[in-house]
C-alpha positions in Angstrom: 10.3 -19.3 -14.7 11.5 -17.9 -18.0 10.6 -14.3 -18.7 9.7 -13.2 -22.3 12.6 -11.4 -23.8 11.5 -11.1 -27.5 8.7 -8.4 -27.3 8.3 -6.4 -30.5 7.0 -3.1 -31.2 5.9 -4.3 -34.8 3.9 -7.2 -33.4 2.4 -5.0 -30.6 1.0 -2.6 -33.3 -0.2 -5.3 -35.6 -1.9 -7.4 -33.0 -3.4 -4.5 -31.2 -5.0 -3.5 -34.7 -6.1 -6.9 -35.5 -7.9 -7.3 -32.1 -9.2 -3.9 -32.0 -6.9 -2.9 -29.0 -7.5 -6.0 -26.9 -4.1 -7.2 -27.4 -2.6 -4.0 -26.0 -4.1 -4.6 -22.6 -2.7 -8.3 -22.6 0.6 -6.9 -23.5 0.6 -4.4 -20.6 -0.7 -7.2 -18.3 2.2 -9.6 -19.2 4.8 -6.5 -19.2 3.8 -5.6 -15.6 3.9 -9.2 -14.4 7.4 -9.7 -15.9 8.6 -6.3 -14.6 7.3 -7.5 -11.1 9.3 -10.6 -11.6 12.4 -9.2 -12.8 12.4 -6.2 -10.5 11.3 -8.3 -7.3 13.1 -7.1 -4.1 13.3 -3.3 -5.1 10.4 -2.6 -2.7 8.1 -1.5 -5.5 5.2 -3.1 -7.3 3.8 -2.2 -10.8 0.1 -2.0 -10.8 -1.7 -4.7 -12.9 -4.2 -4.3 -15.6 -7.4 -3.9 -13.7 -5.9 -0.8 -11.8 -4.4 0.6 -15.1 -7.8 0.5 -16.8 -9.9 1.7 -13.9 -7.5 4.7 -13.0 -7.0 5.6 -16.4 -10.7 5.9 -17.0 -11.2 7.9 -13.7 -8.3 10.3 -14.5 -9.1 10.7 -18.3 -6.0 8.9 -19.2 -3.5 10.8 -16.9 -2.9 7.7 -14.8 -1.7 5.8 -17.9 1.1 8.3 -18.3 2.0 7.9 -14.6 2.0 4.1 -15.1 4.3 4.4 -18.2 6.5 6.9 -16.3 6.9 4.5 -13.2 7.5 1.5 -15.4 10.3 3.3 -17.2 11.9 4.5 -14.0 11.6 1.0 -12.4 13.4 -0.7 -15.4 16.0 2.0 -15.3 16.6 1.6 -11.6 16.9 -2.0 -11.6 19.3 -2.2 -14.7 22.4 -2.1 -12.6 21.4 -5.2 -10.7 21.9 -7.0 -13.9 24.9 -5.1 -15.1 23.0 -2.9 -17.5 22.6 0.7 -18.0 19.8 2.5 -19.7 20.0 6.0 -20.9 16.1 6.3 -21.1 14.1 6.3 -17.8 10.5 7.3 -17.1 11.0 10.9 -17.7 12.2 10.0 -21.4 9.1 7.8 -21.8 6.8 10.7 -20.2 8.2 13.3 -22.4 7.6 11.2 -25.5 4.1 10.6 -24.5 3.3 14.1 -23.9 5.3 16.1 -26.5 5.4 13.2 -29.1 1.6 13.3 -29.3 2.1 16.6 -31.1 4.1 14.6 -33.8 1.0 12.9 -35.2 0.9 10.7 -32.3 4.2 9.0 -33.0 5.3 9.7 -29.4 3.3 6.8 -28.1 5.2 4.4 -30.2 8.5 5.7 -29.3 7.6 5.6 -25.6 6.4 2.0 -26.0 9.6 1.0 -28.1 11.7 2.5 -25.2 9.9 0.3 -22.5 9.9 -2.8 -24.8 13.7 -2.4 -25.4 14.4 -2.0 -21.9 12.3 -4.7 -20.7 13.7 -7.2 -23.3 17.3 -6.4 -22.1 16.4 -7.0 -18.4 14.4 -10.1 -19.3 17.5 -11.5 -21.1 19.7 -10.7 -18.2 17.2 -12.1 -15.8 16.9 -15.3 -17.7 20.7 -15.6 -17.9 21.2 -15.4 -14.3 18.2 -17.8 -13.3 
């Protein structure tokens, strides 16, 4: 099974705007599925879309930050398995989400860029090995 390795922040933004945000949920769903495939065997599981939506609603969005933080850490922790090293991890993503929100909301896009970049690199390494 080949993992998508050409995700793009630009297409994420455009398609999310065109679909009134629906694509952003599909994007998170596929990213979680791919992370679970690429990182299989690490003893962790990235929660899917239903948990993301319900828990984010129940916690007024705090769970979403936790989810992004966990994904960033999981990608960084699994990078050495594929001979990669990421300078950004979940803490970097979380800091961009929190403090970047004071910069006209640009932090959300920087955090997503980090996750997309790291996921693309892991996916490419995974596809090369499999």
